[in-house]
N, C-alpha and C positions, 0 to 999 in steps of 0.2 A: 430694849436692851438687846433683843435678838438680832435686830437689823444692824446694829453697830458691829456685832461679831462678824457679820458677813464682810465688813470692810477691814477691821483690825486684825483678825486672825490670819488671813492670807498675807497681809503686809508683814506680820510678825514672822511668818514662815519664810518670806522672801528676803527681808532685810535684817531679821534678828529681833529679839524682844527688846533689847535696850533702846535702840533708836525709836521704836514704836512707842514705848512707854514714855520716853522723853517728850516726843511730839504730843502724845495724848495728855500728859500733865501740863504742857504749855497751853493746849486747848482748854483744859479745865480752868487754869488760872485766868486765861483771857475771858472765858465765859463768866467767871465769878466777878471779874472787874467790870464786864459789861452789865452784869446784874446790878452792881452797885450804882452805876451811872444811868440805868434805864429810866426813861422819862415817862413811859406809858406802859400799860399792861401787855400789849403785844410785844414790845421790846423786851420786857421782863421774861415773858414766856419763851421767846426765841433764845434769850441768853441762858435760860435754864436747860433747854433742850440741847443747846450747843455744849454747855458745861457737862451735862450728863453723858453726852456722846464722847466727850474727852476723858471722863473718869473710868469708863468701862474696862479698858484693857488692864488697868492696874489691880482690879478687884480679884480676879482668879489667882494672881501670883501669891497672894497672902495665904492661900489655903494649901500650899505645897509643903509647908513645914508646920509642925505642931504649934510652935509659938506664933505662927501666922494667924491662927484662929483668934488669939487675943488681940493681936495688932489689927486684924481685919475688923473686929467688932469695935475697937476704939475708933478706927478711921470711919467706919460706917456711921457711928454716932456723931462724929465730927462733921461728916458730910451732910447728914440729916439736919444738923443745926445750921450749917452754912447755906445750904440750898433749900431748906424747908420754908414754909410760909411765914 
């Protein structure tokens, strides 16, 4: 997760948060679709890494507002169910 911050945060500072979050969510959805259609273990692991790289920029945004804690935990549980084993 730390390596993805080295990519996403400079992009967010340069282009703004909204475009970066939209691109990252598109990466996450593409990674989940790739996970569904994976034929072997190596493809599945590559898809999970790709999806986790895409979801990272959206997680810190939830913690800026008090209601964000509730929403972040709901999303974290949902992501664990979608990308878990």
